[in-house]
C-alpha positions as CSV (number, residue, x, y, z in Angstrom):
1,M,-28.2,11.2,-11.7
2,T,-30.7,9.0,-10.0
3,Q,-29.5,6.1,-7.8
4,K,-31.0,3.5,-10.2
5,Y,-29.5,4.9,-13.1
6,H,-26.1,5.0,-11.6
7,V,-26.4,1.6,-10.3
8,F,-27.3,0.3,-13.9
9,W,-24.4,1.9,-15.5
10,E,-21.9,0.6,-12.7
11,L,-23.6,-2.9,-13.2
12,L,-22.9,-2.6,-17.1
13,L,-19.3,-1.5,-16.2
14,I,-18.8,-4.8,-14.4
15,L,-20.1,-6.9,-17.1
16,S,-18.0,-5.2,-19.6
17,S,-14.7,-5.6,-17.6
18,V,-15.8,-9.4,-17.4
19,L,-15.7,-9.7,-21.0
20,I,-12.7,-7.5,-21.5
21,F,-10.8,-9.7,-19.2
22,R,-11.9,-12.9,-20.6
23,S,-10.7,-11.8,-24.1
24,T,-7.6,-10.3,-22.7
25,W,-6.9,-14.0,-21.0
26,L,-7.7,-16.0,-24.2
27,F,-5.3,-13.5,-26.4
28,L,-2.6,-13.9,-23.8
29,D,-2.8,-17.6,-23.4
30,K,-2.2,-18.0,-27.2
31,F,0.7,-15.5,-27.1
32,L,2.2,-16.9,-23.9
33,S,2.6,-20.6,-25.2
34,S,6.1,-19.9,-26.4
35,D,9.3,-19.8,-24.0
36,A,10.0,-16.0,-25.2
37,G,6.5,-15.0,-24.5
38,L,6.6,-16.3,-21.0
39,A,10.1,-14.5,-20.5
40,L,8.7,-11.3,-21.8
41,S,5.5,-11.5,-19.6
42,L,7.7,-12.2,-16.7
43,L,9.9,-9.0,-17.4
44,A,7.1,-7.0,-18.0
45,G,5.4,-8.1,-14.7
46,L,8.7,-7.6,-12.7
47,A,8.9,-4.0,-14.2
48,L,5.3,-3.2,-13.6
49,A,5.3,-4.4,-10.1
50,A,8.8,-2.6,-9.2
51,L,7.4,0.8,-10.7
52,A,4.0,0.2,-8.5
53,I,6.0,-0.3,-5.3
54,Y,8.4,2.2,-6.2
55,Q,5.4,4.9,-6.5
56,L,3.4,3.5,-3.7
57,Y,6.6,4.1,-1.4
58,K,7.5,7.3,-2.8
59,H,3.9,9.0,-2.4
60,G,3.0,6.9,0.7
């Protein structure tokens, strides 16, 4: 694969990730407007952070 070809696809991947992030942000903004949505998001974030920290220390 040529370098220009590779850079093109990397740039396309960056652009698509921006669009995905923006769409996800707007979706979550509607979902998290309630107290239950905020509590669920907090619990999910804490659980994922704890899992990530555990895995990093376990394999680090």
